[in-house]
N, C-alpha and C positions, 0 to 999 in steps of 0.2 A: 434497470441499472446495468452499467457496463464496468467491468473491473479489469484492470491490467495488473498482472503479477510479474514483477521484474525479478528474475533469478540470476544468481551468479554461479559460483563453482558448485559442483555436485556435492562437495564435502560440507558446505556451510548453508546451503539454501533450503534444506528440508523444512525447518521451522517456518520460513517465509511461505513456502508453497503450501504447507499444511494449513496454516492460518488463513491464507488467501482462499483456498478451496472451501474451508469451513464458512467463511464470510459469503462466498459466492453461492454455496448451498443454502444458507439461511435466507438469502434474498432472492434465490432462484435467478441469479444474474447471469448475463453473458460474460464469459471470462476468457481472457487471452493471457497466455504465459509467454513472456518474452525473455530472450537471452541475447545480450550483445557480446559478440565474440571479437577477436582482434581484427583490425583492419586488413583487408585483403589487398595485396600488392597488385599492380597492373598485370604482371605476369600471371599471378595466381588467379586473377579474375577470369582471364581467358581460359585458364586450365579448368576452372570450375564450370564455366559454361559448356566447354567441350565435353567434360565428364558427365554433366547432367544429361546430355543427349545419349550417352552410352553407359548409363549407370549400371545396367545389368552386366556389362562387360568389364568395367573398371572398378577398382576398389579404392576410390578416392573420395573422401568426405570434405565438404566445406568446413572450415574451422568453426567449431561450435555445435556441429550436428550431434556429437556425443552427449552434450548437455541436454538437448531436446529429447534424445532417446532416454536419458535418465528420467526426465520429467514425464515422458510417456509411460515409463514403467511404474512411476509413482501413481499416476492416474489409474493405471490398470490394476495394480494391487489393491487400491482403495475403491475400486468399482465406480470411478467417476466417468468412465466412458463405456459404451455398449460392448457386450461380449463379442460380437462379430468382429469388431475392430481389434479387441484384445487378442483374439485367437489368430488374427492375421499378422500380429506383431507390428513394431514401429514402421510406419509407412514412409521410409526414407525416400523411396522412389517417387513419391507424390509431392515432394517439396515444390511449391509453386513460387516461381520468381515473380515478385510483385513490385520490384524496384531494384535499383542498382546495388543496394546493400541489404535488401530485405527479401526473405523467403518465408513462406507460410505453409502450415499443414492444417487442414480442416478435419476436425474430429466430431463425432456425435456424442454429446454428453448424456448422462443419465439423470442427474439432479440439477443441472444447470441448463440454460437455454442452448448453449453450444460451448464448445471448448476448442480454442485454436492455439497452436504453437507457432511462435514467431522467432525467426533467427535474423538478427541484424549484425552487421560487422562495421566497426568504426569506433568513434568516441562515444563512451557510454552516455554522458550527459546529453550530447547532441542527438544521438539516436533515440533515446527514450523520450526526449522532448518532442521530436518529430512524430514518434509513434502515438503519443498522447494527443497531439494536434490532429493527426490523421484519423484516429479512432474515436475521438470524442468521449474518452473514458470519464466516468464519474469519480472513480477512486483509483489511484496507483498504489500498489502495495510493494514496499521494498524492505530489504533486510536492514538490521542495525549494523551497517558496514563498520568493520574495524578501521577503515579509512574514513575518519570522522568528516574530513573535508568533502568527501564524495557525497555522503548522506546530506550534508549541509547544502551542497550545490544542487542536488536533486530537489530538495525542498524549495530552494530559492527559484529555480528556473523552470520547473515543470508546472504547466498551467492546469491546475486542478488539485483536488484534495489528495493528501498523501498519508498513507498509514505506514509508519515505521515499526517493523516487528523487532523491537529492541529487547534482548534478553528474555524472550518468550519461553515459558516452561509449560509444556502441554499437560503436565501433571497438576498444575495449580488451578485453583478456581479464582477467576478474576472478576472484580466489580468494575464499574465505570466511575472515573473521577472527571467531573465536568466543571471546569472553572467558568464562572459567570461574572461578567462585568458589562460596561456600557460600550464596548467596542463594536464596530459595525458587523463583524461576522459571528458574534455570539449567538444571535437567533438561529442562524444556520447550523452552528455547532450543536446547539441544544436539540434541534430537530434531528440531526444525525444521531446524537446520543440516544434519543428516545427510540428511534428506529432500531438501533443496535440492541438496546436493552430489551425491546419487545421480541426481537428475533432470537436472542439467546436466553431470555428469561433471567436476566441478572439485575442486580441492584445498581442504582445510580446515586452517587454521592456528589451533590452540588456544593461548590465552595466559592465564596466571594472574598477576595483578599484586597485589603486597603493598606497602603503604606502608613496611614495615620489611624487614629482612633475614630475618625469620622468617616461615615459612608455616605457619599453624595446621593442625590436624587436618582441619577442615572443608574448607579449600582443597585440601589434599592428596587427600582422599577424592573430592572433586568432580572434580578433574583426572584421577584414576585411572578413575573411572566414565566420563567423557567419552572418554578414550583407548580404553578397552575397547570402547565402543559403536562408535567409528569403525573399530576393527580388525575387529570382528565383521561390520560392514557392508561391509568391503572398500574403505573410502574412503581415498584417498591423504591422509595427514595428518601433521602434526608438532605437538609441544607444547613450549612453553618457559615458564619462570618468569622474571618481571621484577620489579624493585623500583622504586618511585617513585610519583608521583601517577598513579592509575589512568587518569584522563581523558587526561592528556598522553601517557602511555605507549601507550594504545590508539590514540589519534589518530596518533601517529608510526608505530606498527606497521601501521596500516591504509593510510596514505598516500593515494593516489588510485586504487589498483588492487585494492581489496578491497571486498566487501560485508560489513558488520558485522552479525552476528546476536547479539543479547543480550537477556536478560530485562529486563522493565520494573522500575522501582523499586517496592518495597513500602513505601517511606517514607510516613509520615503526610502527607496532602495539605497540611495547614497548613504543615509544615516544608518540604515540597517546593516550595511556592509561593515561600517566601523564600530558601531555600538551593539550590534546584534538585536535580537528581539526575544520576548518571553518564550514563544513556542520553540524557537531554535535553541535557546539556552537549556530549556527543559529537555528537549530531544537529545542534545549532545551530552548532558550530564546525568540524565535520569536512569532509573533501573527497571523501566517497564515500557511496554509498547505505547506509542503515541499516534493519534490520528489528528492531523492538522487539516482543518477544513478551510477551503478557499471558495 
């Protein structure tokens, strides 16, 4: 598995980085931590290139290097990288230019296959989308941005599953809430949910919500398959059927002590833009982390 952790400011990104590394550790995944800094002007770009050649003589940092250094220190304090690297300190001088707006630092991890730090400069949505396409990541982990539209756009335009670390409290014990219906991506979401539950040893609450008192054949069969998978995997679980507005029922069931795992909407993008989708509405108004599986 390959995981991309997108961090923002040093002040607000610690929960995102902490959760991301816990997930990477549980799955022994290859992990890349990426920060998108402000766009570099044409003049600054030439300055950066010149300075990189004389890094030992000049004290000029590419915009965003300080955030990578903060991430490096987090990894060091939590022993996610080997001690020889920790003792040497943040390897600013080994930033490798791998594209016009992209630099990379290669580190040796302790509990993950490898740990890389990426610095990009430019538009956040465009740069992260390009990074996901370039790296072929299975899951992108982002923070529950105060800029709701930005989180919404990241979910819409990044090609791959996205875990939104929304209002995460490391002191809480979370269970999984897994909405199950007949949508195309429910089987994949159920599989992801089972893998997460096994990795962290947590309970799964399956929920099937209908707008009417009737549950169709598709809903019933989907719930039976999900329950069967959990039982065969030996996962502590329960399943219930609810009626009402799916978004409101799921939000109420999740409260603030669940991680929601659900499939992305397959609705036409045009209609999704104007009417939204269940995963996006739950993500935007919920009080807990959400994994949207694509």
